[in-house]
Structures are given as structure tokens and as C-alpha cells.
C-alpha positions as CSV (number, residue, x, y, z in Angstrom):
1,M,-131.0,-38.8,-108.8
2,R,-128.0,-39.8,-111.2
3,L,-129.4,-40.4,-115.1
4,P,-127.3,-42.8,-117.2
5,P,-126.0,-42.4,-120.5
6,F,-128.9,-41.8,-123.0
7,D,-129.7,-40.1,-126.4
8,P,-132.5,-37.9,-125.7
9,P,-135.3,-38.0,-128.1
10,T,-134.8,-35.8,-131.5
11,L,-137.5,-33.6,-132.8
12,A,-138.5,-36.2,-135.3
13,E,-138.8,-38.7,-132.6
14,L,-141.4,-36.4,-130.9
15,R,-143.6,-36.0,-133.5
16,T,-143.8,-39.3,-134.5
17,W,-145.2,-40.6,-130.9
18,W,-147.3,-37.7,-130.7
19,R,-148.5,-39.1,-134.1
20,T,-149.2,-42.9,-132.9
21,R,-149.1,-43.0,-129.2
22,D,-152.8,-41.4,-128.0
23,E,-152.1,-42.1,-124.1
24,R,-152.5,-38.8,-122.6
25,A,-149.9,-39.5,-119.9
26,V,-147.3,-40.1,-123.2
27,Q,-148.7,-36.6,-125.2
28,R,-148.0,-34.7,-121.6
29,L,-144.6,-36.2,-121.2
30,I,-143.7,-35.0,-124.6
31,L,-145.3,-31.3,-124.3
32,E,-143.1,-31.0,-121.0
33,I,-139.8,-32.0,-123.0
34,Q,-141.2,-29.7,-125.5
35,R,-141.6,-26.7,-123.3
36,Q,-138.2,-27.7,-121.8
37,R,-136.5,-27.2,-124.6
38,L,-138.1,-24.1,-125.5
39,T,-137.0,-22.6,-122.4
40,L,-133.4,-23.5,-122.8
41,L,-133.5,-21.8,-126.0
42,E,-135.0,-18.2,-124.3
43,L,-132.5,-18.7,-121.2
44,R,-129.9,-18.8,-124.0
45,D,-131.0,-15.7,-125.3
46,L,-131.4,-14.1,-122.4
47,I,-127.5,-15.0,-121.0
48,D,-126.2,-14.2,-124.5
49,S,-127.6,-11.0,-123.9
50,G,-126.5,-10.3,-120.6
51,V,-123.0,-11.8,-121.2
52,Q,-123.1,-9.0,-124.2
53,Q,-124.1,-5.9,-121.6
54,V,-121.4,-7.2,-118.7
55,R,-118.7,-7.2,-121.4
56,A,-119.6,-3.8,-122.3
57,T,-119.2,-2.6,-118.7
58,D,-116.1,-5.3,-117.5
59,R,-115.0,-7.8,-119.4
60,T,-113.0,-9.7,-116.7
61,L,-116.8,-11.0,-115.5
62,V,-117.1,-12.7,-118.9
63,E,-113.2,-14.5,-119.4
64,R,-113.5,-18.3,-119.4
65,G,-113.5,-20.2,-116.0
66,E,-116.0,-16.9,-114.8
67,P,-119.6,-18.2,-113.0
68,L,-121.6,-16.3,-116.0
69,M,-119.2,-17.7,-118.8
70,T,-119.8,-21.4,-117.2
71,L,-123.5,-20.7,-117.3
72,R,-123.7,-19.7,-120.8
73,I,-121.4,-22.8,-122.2
74,R,-123.0,-25.3,-119.9
75,V,-126.4,-23.6,-121.7
76,A,-125.4,-23.6,-124.5
77,Q,-123.4,-27.6,-124.7
78,E,-127.3,-28.6,-123.4
79,V,-129.0,-26.7,-126.7
80,L,-126.4,-28.5,-128.8
81,R,-126.9,-32.2,-127.1
82,V,-130.6,-31.8,-127.6
83,G,-130.3,-31.4,-131.4
84,D,-133.2,-29.3,-133.2
85,I,-136.1,-27.8,-130.9
86,D,-139.4,-26.6,-132.8
87,D,-139.4,-23.0,-131.9
88,T,-142.3,-22.0,-134.0
89,R,-142.8,-18.3,-132.7
90,Q,-142.8,-15.8,-135.6
91,V,-139.1,-14.2,-136.3
92,S,-138.1,-12.2,-139.1
93,R,-135.7,-13.6,-141.9
94,A,-132.7,-10.4,-140.2
95,E,-133.4,-12.1,-136.2
96,R,-133.0,-15.9,-137.6
97,D,-129.8,-14.8,-139.3
98,K,-128.5,-13.3,-136.2
99,I,-129.6,-16.3,-134.1
100,A,-128.1,-18.1,-137.2
101,V,-124.5,-16.4,-136.6
102,R,-124.9,-16.7,-132.5
103,T,-125.5,-20.5,-132.8
104,Q,-122.5,-21.1,-135.1
105,G,-120.3,-18.8,-133.2
106,Q,-121.1,-20.7,-129.8
107,M,-120.4,-24.0,-131.3
108,E,-117.0,-22.4,-132.8
109,Y,-116.3,-21.3,-129.0
110,A,-117.4,-24.9,-127.4
111,R,-115.0,-26.1,-130.2
112,E,-112.1,-24.4,-129.5
113,G,-112.9,-25.0,-125.8
114,R,-112.8,-28.6,-126.1
115,L,-109.3,-28.4,-128.4
116,R,-107.6,-26.6,-125.8
117,R,-109.0,-29.3,-122.8
118,Q,-107.5,-32.0,-125.2
119,R,-104.1,-30.0,-125.6
120,R,-103.5,-29.8,-122.0
121,N,-104.5,-33.6,-121.4
122,I,-101.9,-34.5,-123.7
């Protein structure tokens, strides 16, 4: 099934709908959306760890265009598309800072890739 273009609901919208809609089906749908978003964050962390481990053994496996890097970029793009995700697990300040730096690096990497593609298309 091909989906039409749409803007994903923001975390704020989901919270508003949760408070204002008492239909059980709507609440279940909101829970499912949030669960999928949390799973997406977990997958991103696992992929990042995997890429770092692979990079330590064979850098050619994590070059641009290789399946693992394509997956990493695709998941990072999806996290950026969704926007804020409320990950309420308790993490230390050091871990939050580490995640923020990694996320910033991913955004810069994705931005550089877009710029290279744009230059090629000119």
C-alpha cells in the first residue's frame, strides 16, 4: 500500500489528542505510534553501535552506499522526519550528551550527503 504524502503528528499533537479524545481506538493508535517511535530510537542506537564495531574491523563495509550505511542513514532520516520522540527512560547526563553529539553528527552527515547529491544533479 502506497501512502500519500503527509506530515507526521508531532509529540505535542499526540499528547493533545490523548488528553482530548477518550475513544479507546484513538488511544490505542497513539500508543502504537509512540511504541514504534521508541523502537525506531532503539534501532538507531543498535545500528550506530554495529557500525562502530564493523568500522573497527573492516572500514569498507561501512562506506557510503553499503547496505549497513544505507540502513543507518535511512533510520536517521526517519528519526529526523518524526521530530521529537519522548524517550522517558532514565539516562545520565553524560549519556544524554553522548546521544546529542551522535545525533548532531548524523544530521551533519545526512546534510553533507544531500549537498553532494545536489551538486551531482546540477
